[in-house]
SEZABA-239193 format. One record per residue (C-alpha): chain; x, y, z. Coordinates in Angstrom, 2 decimals. Example, Ala and Ser with C-alpha at 12.3 -4.5 7.8 and 13.67 -1.06 7.14 Angstrom:
<lumfis>
+-----+---------+---------+---------+
! mol !       u !       v !       w !
+-----+---------+---------+---------+
!   A !   12.30 !   -4.50 !    7.80 !
!   A !   13.67 !   -1.06 !    7.14 !
+-----+---------+---------+---------+
</lumfis>
This chain:
<lumfis>
+-----+---------+---------+---------+
! mol !       u !       v !       w !
+-----+---------+---------+---------+
!   A !   97.60 !  118.29 !   76.25 !
!   A !   98.31 !  118.84 !   80.19 !
!   A !  100.17 !  121.97 !   81.27 !
!   A !  104.09 !  121.68 !   82.05 !
!   A !  104.92 !  120.54 !   85.63 !
!   A !  105.20 !  123.43 !   88.31 !
!   A !  108.00 !  124.17 !   90.37 !
!   A !  107.07 !  124.12 !   94.11 !
!   A !  107.56 !  127.20 !   95.91 !
!   A !  109.58 !  127.48 !   99.00 !
!   A !  106.73 !  127.66 !  101.06 !
!   A !  105.35 !  124.07 !  100.20 !
!   A !  108.48 !  122.82 !  100.88 !
!   A !  107.66 !  120.50 !  104.27 !
!   A !  109.34 !  117.36 !  105.51 !
!   A !  108.05 !  114.31 !  105.81 !
!   A !  109.86 !  111.84 !  108.60 !
!   A !  108.60 !  108.18 !  108.38 !
!   A !  110.12 !  107.76 !  112.07 !
!   A !  107.35 !  109.84 !  113.37 !
!   A !  104.67 !  107.45 !  112.03 !
!   A !  105.93 !  104.19 !  113.17 !
!   A !  104.13 !  103.82 !  116.39 !
!   A !  100.98 !  104.93 !  114.84 !
!   A !  101.41 !  102.67 !  111.26 !
!   A !  101.80 !   99.92 !  113.85 !
!   A !   98.12 !  100.53 !  115.89 !
!   A !   96.97 !  100.78 !  112.96 !
!   A !   98.37 !   97.56 !  111.25 !
!   A !   98.01 !   95.89 !  114.24 !
!   A !   93.75 !   96.66 !  113.91 !
!   A !   93.47 !   96.22 !  109.52 !
!   A !   92.99 !   99.96 !  109.47 !
!   A !   93.11 !  102.18 !  106.72 !
!   A !   93.81 !  106.23 !  106.52 !
!   A !   93.33 !  108.74 !  103.96 !
!   A !   96.57 !  110.41 !  105.34 !
!   A !   98.32 !  107.03 !  103.66 !
!   A !   96.11 !  106.86 !  100.90 !
!   A !   96.50 !  110.35 !   99.71 !
!   A !  100.31 !  110.88 !  100.46 !
!   A !   98.84 !  113.99 !  102.55 !
!   A !  101.98 !  116.26 !  103.03 !
!   A !  101.22 !  116.51 !  106.75 !
!   A !  101.56 !  112.93 !  107.56 !
!   A !  104.16 !  112.67 !  110.02 !
!   A !  102.95 !  116.13 !  112.44 !
!   A !   99.70 !  114.23 !  112.51 !
!   A !  100.85 !  110.62 !  113.06 !
!   A !  103.82 !  112.12 !  115.32 !
!   A !  100.46 !  113.99 !  117.50 !
!   A !   98.91 !  110.12 !  117.69 !
!   A !   95.96 !  111.64 !  115.30 !
!   A !   94.43 !  110.45 !  112.05 !
!   A !   91.62 !  110.46 !  109.82 !
!   A !   90.24 !  106.75 !  109.69 !
!   A !   89.38 !  105.49 !  105.99 !
!   A !   86.30 !  103.15 !  106.44 !
!   A !   84.78 !  100.84 !  103.74 !
!   A !   87.87 !   99.67 !  102.81 !
!   A !   90.67 !  101.64 !  100.63 !
!   A !   89.11 !  101.02 !   97.15 !
!   A !   87.16 !  103.71 !   95.26 !
!   A !   84.12 !  103.30 !   93.05 !
!   A !   84.95 !  106.69 !   91.25 !
!   A !   87.47 !  108.34 !   89.48 !
!   A !   88.09 !  111.57 !   90.74 !
!   A !   91.53 !  112.75 !   88.67 !
!   A !   93.21 !  114.72 !   91.97 !
!   A !   92.32 !  111.80 !   94.33 !
!   A !   95.54 !  109.29 !   95.10 !
!   A !   93.02 !  106.11 !   96.56 !
!   A !   93.12 !  103.30 !   94.73 !
!   A !   90.20 !  102.83 !   92.36 !
!   A !   88.49 !   99.91 !   91.26 !
!   A !   86.58 !   96.99 !   92.47 !
!   A !   86.37 !   96.92 !   96.72 !
!   A !   86.53 !   93.96 !   98.08 !
!   A !   83.80 !   92.76 !  100.60 !
!   A !   83.58 !   94.90 !  104.00 !
!   A !   84.85 !   94.01 !  107.18 !
!   A !   82.31 !   93.21 !  109.75 !
!   A !   84.64 !   94.04 !  112.70 !
!   A !   86.04 !   97.71 !  111.11 !
!   A !   83.56 !   99.98 !  113.23 !
!   A !   84.75 !   98.09 !  116.16 !
!   A !   88.43 !   98.23 !  115.37 !
!   A !   88.02 !  102.18 !  114.48 !
!   A !   86.48 !  102.77 !  118.39 !
!   A !   89.68 !  100.49 !  119.41 !
!   A !   91.83 !  102.77 !  118.46 !
!   A !   90.31 !  105.66 !  118.99 !
!   A !   90.76 !  104.19 !  122.60 !
!   A !   94.46 !  103.68 !  122.04 !
!   A !   95.43 !  106.59 !  120.47 !
!   A !   93.18 !  108.72 !  123.20 !
!   A !   91.76 !  110.84 !  121.17 !
!   A !   89.38 !  113.85 !  122.31 !
!   A !   88.27 !  114.32 !  118.53 !
!   A !   87.93 !  111.42 !  116.27 !
!   A !   87.35 !  111.87 !  112.37 !
!   A !   86.51 !  109.33 !  109.74 !
!   A !   85.83 !  109.14 !  106.17 !
!   A !   85.01 !  106.93 !  103.58 !
!   A !   86.38 !  105.86 !  100.12 !
!   A !   82.97 !  106.32 !   97.79 !
!   A !   81.32 !  102.45 !   97.36 !
!   A !   78.59 !  103.37 !   94.73 !
!   A !   78.43 !   99.23 !   94.26 !
!   A !   76.20 !   99.39 !   97.79 !
!   A !   72.57 !  100.25 !   98.19 !
!   A !   73.27 !  102.92 !  100.38 !
!   A !   77.02 !  104.00 !   99.56 !
!   A !   77.83 !  102.75 !  103.32 !
!   A !   75.85 !  104.95 !  105.15 !
!   A !   75.30 !  101.94 !  107.95 !
!   A !   78.73 !  101.60 !  108.35 !
!   A !   79.17 !  105.01 !  108.97 !
!   A !   76.46 !  105.17 !  111.67 !
!   A !   77.90 !  101.60 !  113.51 !
!   A !   81.73 !  103.23 !  113.81 !
!   A !   79.84 !  106.62 !  115.68 !
!   A !   78.05 !  104.02 !  117.53 !
!   A !   81.00 !  101.68 !  118.30 !
!   A !   83.01 !  105.47 !  119.30 !
!   A !   80.13 !  106.56 !  121.27 !
!   A !   79.99 !  103.16 !  123.36 !
!   A !   83.73 !  102.80 !  124.18 !
!   A !   84.63 !  106.38 !  124.58 !
!   A !   81.26 !  108.95 !  124.93 !
!   A !   83.54 !  111.56 !  125.85 !
!   A !   84.75 !  111.67 !  122.50 !
!   A !   83.37 !  114.32 !  119.64 !
!   A !   83.26 !  112.63 !  116.33 !
!   A !   83.32 !  113.88 !  112.91 !
!   A !   82.56 !  112.02 !  109.57 !
!   A !   83.50 !  113.34 !  106.12 !
!   A !   80.81 !  111.16 !  104.05 !
!   A !   80.45 !  110.26 !  100.17 !
!   A !   77.20 !  112.36 !   98.74 !
!   A !   75.67 !  108.92 !   98.76 !
!   A !   74.08 !  109.49 !   95.34 !
!   A !   71.99 !  111.97 !   96.67 !
!   A !   70.21 !  109.57 !   98.62 !
!   A !   68.62 !  111.39 !  101.40 !
!   A !   67.83 !  107.99 !  103.60 !
!   A !   71.54 !  107.15 !  103.58 !
!   A !   72.56 !  110.90 !  105.08 !
!   A !   69.65 !  110.07 !  107.45 !
!   A !   71.22 !  106.98 !  108.46 !
!   A !   73.99 !  108.78 !  109.48 !
!   A !   72.81 !  111.86 !  110.98 !
!   A !   70.48 !  109.94 !  112.94 !
!   A !   73.66 !  108.31 !  114.14 !
!   A !   74.82 !  111.52 !  116.16 !
!   A !   77.72 !  112.77 !  114.92 !
!   A !   78.94 !  115.98 !  115.80 !
!   A !   79.87 !  117.16 !  112.97 !
!   A !   78.97 !  115.95 !  109.25 !
!   A !   81.06 !  117.18 !  106.35 !
!   A !   81.23 !  116.77 !  102.61 !
!   A !   83.99 !  118.22 !  100.35 !
!   A !   82.99 !  120.23 !   97.29 !
!   A !   86.13 !  120.05 !   96.51 !
!   A !   86.55 !  122.37 !   93.47 !
!   A !   84.46 !  124.91 !   91.52 !
!   A !   81.61 !  123.60 !   89.39 !
!   A !   83.34 !  124.59 !   85.96 !
!   A !   86.21 !  122.26 !   86.98 !
!   A !   83.87 !  119.36 !   87.73 !
!   A !   83.75 !  117.17 !   84.38 !
!   A !   87.64 !  117.50 !   83.94 !
!   A !   88.65 !  116.99 !   87.89 !
!   A !   85.61 !  114.65 !   89.31 !
!   A !   83.79 !  113.70 !   86.51 !
!   A !   81.10 !  111.12 !   88.61 !
!   A !   80.51 !  114.13 !   90.80 !
!   A !   77.84 !  116.74 !   90.96 !
!   A !   78.10 !  120.43 !   92.47 !
!   A !   74.55 !  120.58 !   92.85 !
!   A !   74.00 !  117.16 !   94.97 !
!   A !   77.10 !  117.89 !   97.38 !
!   A !   75.39 !  121.07 !   98.28 !
!   A !   72.00 !  119.13 !   98.41 !
!   A !   73.93 !  116.85 !  101.10 !
!   A !   75.35 !  119.53 !  103.53 !
!   A !   71.30 !  121.25 !  102.83 !
!   A !   70.01 !  117.99 !  103.45 !
!   A !   72.22 !  117.22 !  106.95 !
!   A !   71.28 !  120.51 !  108.22 !
!   A !   67.69 !  120.33 !  107.99 !
!   A !   67.65 !  116.56 !  109.65 !
!   A !   69.19 !  118.27 !  112.26 !
!   A !   69.84 !  122.08 !  112.60 !
!   A !   72.28 !  121.49 !  115.69 !
!   A !   74.57 !  119.69 !  113.81 !
!   A !   77.58 !  121.67 !  112.59 !
!   A !   77.99 !  121.02 !  108.58 !
!   A !   81.78 !  121.62 !  106.85 !
!   A !   83.05 !  121.43 !  103.02 !
!   A !   86.27 !  122.09 !  101.83 !
!   A !   87.73 !  123.26 !   98.39 !
!   A !   91.60 !  122.55 !   96.88 !
!   A !   93.02 !  125.87 !   95.48 !
!   A !   95.54 !  125.65 !   92.19 !
!   A !   93.34 !  123.31 !   89.85 !
!   A !   92.61 !  126.73 !   88.00 !
!   A !   89.65 !  128.25 !   89.32 !
!   A !   89.41 !  131.84 !   89.18 !
!   A !   89.07 !  133.79 !   92.12 !
!   A !   85.46 !  134.98 !   91.96 !
!   A !   84.75 !  131.41 !   91.32 !
!   A !   85.62 !  130.54 !   94.57 !
!   A !   83.84 !  133.28 !   96.08 !
!   A !   80.73 !  132.21 !   94.47 !
!   A !   81.00 !  128.72 !   95.99 !
!   A !   81.44 !  130.24 !   99.38 !
!   A !   78.74 !  131.93 !   98.78 !
!   A !   76.48 !  128.88 !   97.71 !
!   A !   77.93 !  126.78 !  100.94 !
!   A !   76.43 !  129.81 !  103.17 !
!   A !   73.14 !  129.59 !  101.31 !
!   A !   72.76 !  126.26 !  102.68 !
!   A !   74.01 !  126.91 !  106.13 !
!   A !   77.15 !  125.47 !  106.01 !
!   A !   79.12 !  126.27 !  109.03 !
!   A !   82.92 !  125.42 !  108.55 !
!   A !   85.12 !  125.92 !  105.58 !
!   A !   88.43 !  124.61 !  104.99 !
!   A !   90.69 !  126.41 !  102.00 !
!   A !   94.23 !  124.04 !  100.89 !
!   A !   96.43 !  124.02 !   98.06 !
!   A !   95.90 !  121.12 !   95.83 !
!   A !   99.12 !  118.72 !   95.34 !
!   A !   98.51 !  115.96 !   92.82 !
!   A !   99.37 !  112.58 !   94.56 !
!   A !  101.03 !  110.86 !   92.09 !
!   A !  102.25 !  112.00 !   88.25 !
!   A !   99.33 !  110.61 !   86.66 !
!   A !   97.04 !  112.66 !   88.72 !
!   A !   95.48 !  116.31 !   87.79 !
!   A !   98.09 !  118.74 !   87.14 !
!   A !   98.48 !  121.75 !   89.16 !
!   A !   97.77 !  125.38 !   87.78 !
!   A !   98.73 !  127.25 !   90.52 !
!   A !  100.41 !  127.86 !   93.19 !
!   A !   98.37 !  130.11 !   95.76 !
!   A !  100.46 !  132.35 !   97.89 !
!   A !   99.96 !  132.58 !  101.40 !
!   A !   98.37 !  136.25 !  101.59 !
!   A !   95.85 !  134.97 !   99.20 !
!   A !   94.53 !  131.78 !  101.39 !
!   A !   94.36 !  134.74 !  104.21 !
!   A !   92.54 !  137.01 !  101.80 !
!   A !   89.84 !  133.83 !  101.22 !
!   A !   89.50 !  133.30 !  105.23 !
!   A !   88.78 !  137.02 !  105.70 !
!   A !   86.10 !  136.95 !  102.84 !
!   A !   84.63 !  133.85 !  104.07 !
!   A !   84.04 !  135.20 !  107.26 !
!   A !   82.46 !  138.15 !  106.61 !
!   A !   79.84 !  135.28 !  104.55 !
!   A !   79.08 !  134.55 !  108.07 !
!   A !   80.93 !  130.97 !  108.61 !
!   A !   81.62 !  130.32 !  111.96 !
!   A !   85.27 !  128.93 !  111.30 !
!   A !   87.78 !  129.22 !  108.26 !
!   A !   90.50 !  127.23 !  107.91 !
!   A !   92.52 !  128.47 !  105.03 !
!   A !   96.42 !  128.42 !  103.97 !
!   A !   98.82 !  126.09 !  101.77 !
!   A !   98.86 !  122.97 !  104.10 !
!   A !   95.31 !  123.30 !  104.96 !
!   A !   93.29 !  119.75 !  104.52 !
!   A !   89.75 !  119.35 !  105.75 !
!   A !   90.90 !  117.36 !  108.76 !
!   A !   93.92 !  118.71 !  109.26 !
!   A !   93.59 !  119.87 !  112.87 !
!   A !   89.72 !  119.05 !  112.69 !
!   A !   89.78 !  119.34 !  116.47 !
!   A !   89.79 !  123.13 !  116.45 !
!   A !   86.90 !  123.37 !  114.84 !
!   A !   84.57 !  122.84 !  117.63 !
!   A !   87.64 !  124.28 !  120.33 !
!   A !   86.79 !  127.35 !  118.89 !
!   A !   82.60 !  126.95 !  118.80 !
!   A !   83.40 !  125.83 !  122.99 !
!   A !   85.55 !  129.21 !  123.32 !
!   A !   83.03 !  131.37 !  122.10 !
!   A !   80.29 !  129.81 !  124.22 !
!   A !   82.27 !  130.51 !  127.61 !
!   A !   83.06 !  133.75 !  126.21 !
!   A !   78.91 !  134.77 !  125.66 !
+-----+---------+---------+---------+
</lumfis>
């Protein structure tokens, strides 16, 4: 039996102004592109779209998995759009992005999970706008190391893969995923290219314990994960997994301090933090540290 709906606290009240999204939405429709911002019902959408930034969603907009926290459509995906990599690159050019973030639905129906399309998208961006840094947030590719290698060899600056929650909650929250496999994705990427930054994220408020969050952070550091994002889980729709707790902002600050002590190079932690929210700040911080050395 699901718990009763919790009342959203004052610190999670954020206005979404659709007027601010109009220009970017028109560009996306013109190029037949999707964003995780729209598909997931992200609360930061008007803020990010107004700044001319978005996280591109490739491989279509239908996922083959049934994660209960996610608002993306689930079912049988359509055929791949061969023009999608080039269209993403064109959108990056038109928007004048300095840092591009690309994620995807999970495509377990494809032999390589869509890894080749990630590589093609990275290569298309590099060809059209070579000065742009690139971050990809990849699925687990069902543990296919060759697929991970395909993405790594395309040369992104950051490879992210979110563990999403603590292992105890996987059967309820993301039943087709595997916690250890997710850690292995990050570990494999780092072993393939030690200079590559790796990144992961967790949603809080799903019913996890503080000790479990600490253990996940330790597990991520054990596979040399560089960057971490911690944000409040907000159900994208009524049928989604219910929020169990609203985490106080002070607790997010505490988690951040703890994670930095573990050795993460950069940690974004707060109620509205999402894995690709203000994503350019991670590399910006690294560049600032290099100039002060």
